[in-house]
N, C-alpha and C positions, 0 to 999 in steps of 0.2 A: 596145795593146788587143788582145785575143784574138778572132779570129773563130770563130764557134761555129755548128754545125748540131745541131738537137734531132731525134732519131730516136726516134718513140714511136707505136705504132699506135692508142692510145686518144686520140681528139681531145681529150677532157676533160683527160687527163694531160699531153698535149702542150702545150696552151695554158696550162694551170696552170704548168708548169714554166717556159714562156717567160716569164710574168708574173712569177714568182720571180726570174728572172735580170735583169729591167728594172732594179733599183736598182744593179746593179754596173757601175760605170763602166768597168771593165776587160774587160768582156764586150760583144762586138757579135754578137748572133744574126743571121746572115745568111740563114738558111733554116731549114725543118723538113720532116719527111717522115714518111709513116706506114707504110712498109714498106720492106724492103731494096731492091727494084727502083727505086722513086722516089728512095730515098736514094743509091744508087749513081751514078745519073745526076748529082745534086745535088753530092755530094762530088767526083766526078771533074771537074766544071766549075768548082767553085769552091775547091777544096782547102782546106777550113777547118783551122785549127790545132787545134781541140778538137771532139770528138764527145761529146754526152750521148746515150748509146746504150742502148735498151731490148734486153735480152737475149732475152726471150721473146716472140716475134712470130709471127703465123700464117704458115706456110709457113717461110721462111728466118730464121734466128735472127741476132741482132747479131753473133755470131761469123762467120757466113757472109758478111756484109758486109765484115768485116775481111780474111778471106781473099782478097777480091777486089781489094783496094786496092794501088796500086803505091807507096804510101808510109806512114809511121807517124804519123798525128795522135795527139796526146794523147787518151786515152780515159776518160770518167767513165761506168761502167755504171750503168743504173737497173734495178732489178728489183723484183717484188712478192714474191720468194721470198728468205728469209733463208739465204744461201749462205756465210755465215762468212768474210767477207773473201776473196771470189772474186779469184784473181790467175790471171795468165797469163805464161808466159816468153816468149811470141811477141810481144805486143802492149805498146803503151806505156800500160799502165793506171795512171792516177793515183789512182783511187779508186772506190768503188761506193756508191750510194745505195739505200736501202731505200724503196719506195713504201708509203704516201704520203710524199712527201719533206718532211723536217723542214728549217725554215729554218735552223737552227743547224748542222745536217750540211751543207747546201749551202754555208754560209759556210766551214766547214773545207775543203770540196772545192776551192773557189775559192781559198782561200789557198794550198792545195798546188799549183794550177795556176800562180799568179802567183809563188810562190817559185822555181818551175823557170826562170823567165825573168829571174833577177837579173843585172845587168850587173856585171862585174868591173872593178877600176880601169883595166886595160889597154883597156877598151872592147869586149872580146869577151864573148860569153854562154857561160856554162858549162851543162853538162849538169846536169839535176836528180839529186839523190841518189836512187839506186834503192832502192825500198822493200824491206826485208827481211821475208821472209815469217816466219810462226810455224808451230808444229806443228798449229795449228788452222786454218791457211789451207788453202782448196782451190784446186787449179789446173785450168784447162782445157787439155786436150792433145787436138789434132786430129791424127790420123794417116791420111790418105787418107780414106776414107769412115767410118773409126771416130773417135767422139769420146768422150773420157773426162773426167769431172769427179770428181777424187778427193783426198782429203786428202793433204798433203805426208807426213805419217806413214806412209802406206801405201806409199810408194816406197822400194825397197830400195837401189837405186843408180843412178848415172848414169854413162855411159861416152862418152868423146870419140869422134866420128866426123867428123873433119876440121872443116868449119864447122858441123855439126850436133851434137846430143847425143842419144844414145839412153837412154830412160828404161825401167827394170826394175821391174814392180811385179806382184805376184799371179800369177807365172808368164806374164805378158804383157809386151810392149814395145812402144814407140813413139817417134817421133822429133820433136824440137823443133828449131826454126829458129835456134838460137842455140849458140854454142862453149860449151865446158865452163866456161871461165873467167868468162863472163858469168852462167851458171847458178849458180856458186858463190857470186857476190856476192849473189844473192837468198835463199840458204838460211840458217836459223838455225845459227849457229856451234857452239852448243852440242849439236846433235844430227847435224850432218852434218860429214864429215870427207874431205879429199882424200887418199885412201890411197896414190896414185901419180900419174904425170902424166896417165893416161888415165881414172881412175875416182874418183868420189865416193861414199862409202858412207853409208848411214844407221845411225849408231851403235846405233840401238835394234833393228837388224835382225840385229845380230851375235849368233851363237848359239855360236860357238866361236872360240878363238884358238890358233894353233899356232906356238910360237916355236922356230924352226930354229937351226942352229949360226950363231954371230956374231950379226950383226943382221938376220937374216931372219925373216919373219913372214907367216903366211897366216891369213886370217880367213874364217870360214864364216858365210855370212848364211842367211836364211831360204830355204826351198827349195834348200838344199844348195849354193848358189853359193859358190865359193872365190875370194878376191881376195887378191893380193899387196899388202903394205904396204912402200913404199920404205924404205930405211935412214934417210934423212934425215927421215922423217915418222913413223917408229915411236915414238920417244920421245914425240912430241906425242900419239900415240894411246894410249899407255900412261897418260899423265896424265888423258887425257879418260875413259878407261875405269876408272882407279883401281887399276892393277896395275903 
């Protein structure tokens, strides 16, 4: 059974979601909150496994709550805004539900939650499969006081910075709290490509390729950024770009 806290500023929506969750034997709603301040105290005290979390609340947002936690519960976002498969690199987002919440979509979300807790024959629990984003997905990136909600397709490239990854988009950049290899697992393989050990590029951002002597190659992205492609990855890139 999964312990759950419901965080929603609307009393009507909050109570409605709790009622919708009652038939699910695998769900144990241990509390609810109407704002980030109340939710923070509740979550820190009881450390639920799952949060049903409203994104847009007066004052602080659902993302502000996640920033203040010292662990990573599974998250199902609830929102009144159609944000086209909102995702985040930094948080353990299982699904998102558009309000008013549809029973069928709620069932799908619960299935995703329970699928992540399947026991293996050895008796150990395996990590859930990481959901791959699409080019229509939007990601939330918070860098200091700056918050960005942008489509994946607008990101030009990612660059490794030790245990962090730097994201470059529209002549701006921000950091996410994941290493480059974790980011790569989330990206659509048909559109993103690891050019070298340090950088992943959006193939749709490539404006020019410069094949040098031997197996060397430089690609130019939007905003005139130049990226070197490693020899071992050059043939893969050629196949993806069709040359």
